[in-house]
N, C-alpha and C positions, 0 to 999 in steps of 0.2 A: 386104671385111670377112669374108666367109665363110672365106677362107683363113687370115686372122689368128686367127679363133676356132678353126679346126681345129688350127692350130699350138699354141695355148694348151691345147687339150684334150690333145694329145699330150705337151706339155712339162710341164704342171703339174697340170691338173685330175684326170687319171687317178690319179696317185700320191697326191695330196692326199686324194681321196675314199677310196681303198683303205686308206691308212694309218689313217684315222679308224675304219674298221670292223675292221681287223685287230687293233686294240688292245682290242676288246671281249672281256670274259670269255666270252661265249656262243660266240665263234668259236674259242676254244682247243680243240684236239683235233678240229676239224671238217676236212672236205675242202674245199679252196678251188679255185675255177676262175675263170679270166679268159677272156672271150670277146670277140672283135672281129668285127663284122659290117659289110659294105658293101652297101647296097641302094639301088636307084633310088628317088629321093624328089623328083620334079620339082616337087611342090607344097609341099615343105618340111614336110609333115605330121609325119613321124616326127621329124625333127631338132628342130623347134621345140617339139613336145610333150615329147619326152624331155629336152631341155635344161632345160625348166622343171620337170620332175618330179624330176630327179636329186638336187638339193640337199636335198630334203625329209628324207632320212635323215641325211646327213652334217651338215647344218645345220638342225636341227629348229626349227619356228616358235616353240617355247616357250623357246628359248635355253638349254635344259638341256645339261649336259655328257654326251655320249654314252658316255664312258668311265666307267662306274659299276659298282659291285658287282652291282647289279640292273639289267640292260639289257634286260629283257623288253619295255620300250616300244620299243626299237630293233628287236627281233625282229618285233614286231607291225607297226611302220612298214615294215620291209623287205618283209614279206609283202603288205601293202597296196600298196606301191609296185610290186611285181612284177605284181600283178593289174591295176594301173592302166596300167603301161607295156607289158605283154605285147602288147596289140592293135596297138601301133604298130610292132612288128617281127615279129609272127607272123601277121598277118591274110592276107598274101599271100606265101607262101614263094617264089613265082615271081619276086619282085622282088629276092631275095637274089642278089648277084653273087659275093660272096666271104665266107668265114668262116674263123676261126682260133680255136684254143683251147689252153689250157694248164691242167693240173691239178696241184695240190700237195696231197698227202695228209697228214693228221694235223698240222695247224698246231701248233707247240709254244709259241706265245705270244710268240715273238721278233718284235717289230714290224719291226725293220730287215731281218731275214732274210726275213720274209714279204713285205715291201714291195718288196724287190729285184726279184722277178719282174714286179711291176706296172711298174717303171721300164723293164725290158728289153722287156716286152710292148708298151708304148706307143711305143717307139722304132721299131718296125717299121712301114713305110709301104708298103702294097701299090701305091699310085699313084706312089711315088717323086717326090713333088712338094713335100714340106715345105720343101725348101731353096729353092724358087722363089716365095716369097711377095712380092708378090701375083702370081697367075697370071692370064693373059688367059683369061677363061672363054668367049670368043665361040663356040668350037666344041665346048663340053663339054655333058655331060648331068649335071644336078644329082643328087647322091647324098648319102645320110646315112651317116656313119661312126659306129658305135655301139660303145662299150666297156661290157661288163657284168661285174660281179663277184658271185660266189655263194659262200656258205659253207653246207654242208649236212651232215646226218647221213649216214654211210655213204659209198658210192662212187658216182661218176658212171657211168652205163651206157657201157661201152666206152671209159671214160676220155675220152669226147668226141673220139675219134680220127678221126672222119669226119663228114660232113654229116648222115647219117642218125642217127647216135648223138646229135648235138647237137639235132636236131629232136625225137627221142624224149624227150630229157631235158627240153627246154622244155615239151613237151606234158604230160609227167608232172607237172611242177611246177604246171602250170595246171589243177590239180584239187584237190578238197577234201583228199584224202589226201596228195597230193604236196606241197602248199604247206607242210604241217607239218614237212617235212624241212628247210625253209629257215630259217636262223638269221641270215643277213645278206645283203643284196642292195643294190646301187646301180647306177646307169646314168648315163652321160654321153655326149653326142652332139655331133658337129660336122658341118659341111656342106662339100662340095667338088664341083667340077665336073670330070668326067673325060671323056677322049676316048672315042668309040665303039670305037676300036681297042683301047684299054687295057681297057675293060670286056669286050670279046670275049675277050681273053686271060685275064682273071680268072674269067669266068663259070663258076659251078658248082664252083669250086675250094675246098678246105679244107686248111689247114695245121695241124699239131699242133706247138706250140712245145716 
């Protein structure tokens, strides 16, 4: 079941969540970033918590339409979501195996054009196992695969071109001043079991799409 959920995250959920936020007036003219993380999650703490948290912005409990002229409620929900989600992927940087980032500056409000990077981003599979569902997990280590989307004022430090720049950015947002730069945020996570050999190959690596 883990592998089926992970495939669903790649094929549908990433694009669906991002499209709903890209349409927001508050995101027009902002700098957008997509981030993919793979971290060891043997107790499923990160994957289960983040999977439950993510829909709160894209599908708010009050059933209101997020695409409105006044989307300050979505901005506030995004900031609260980041504060709630951050501990599950930031508490222990040592568990990060792999990270990837892509930055798009000055979103012009074109939903299709802005959503295209999300489709391209989610198609990349660092474990090269999406075509093998279901996978025999007997020799694997349970990991969480996390996709994050940000829309902020200004530029991302170093355009998130390496692991240190990504960590600096996440830490800067996780502060009183930094969080006010955030105008949209969502997260979706899946679970996968990876071989020790593959995790050794990926460990500490960061790709800039």
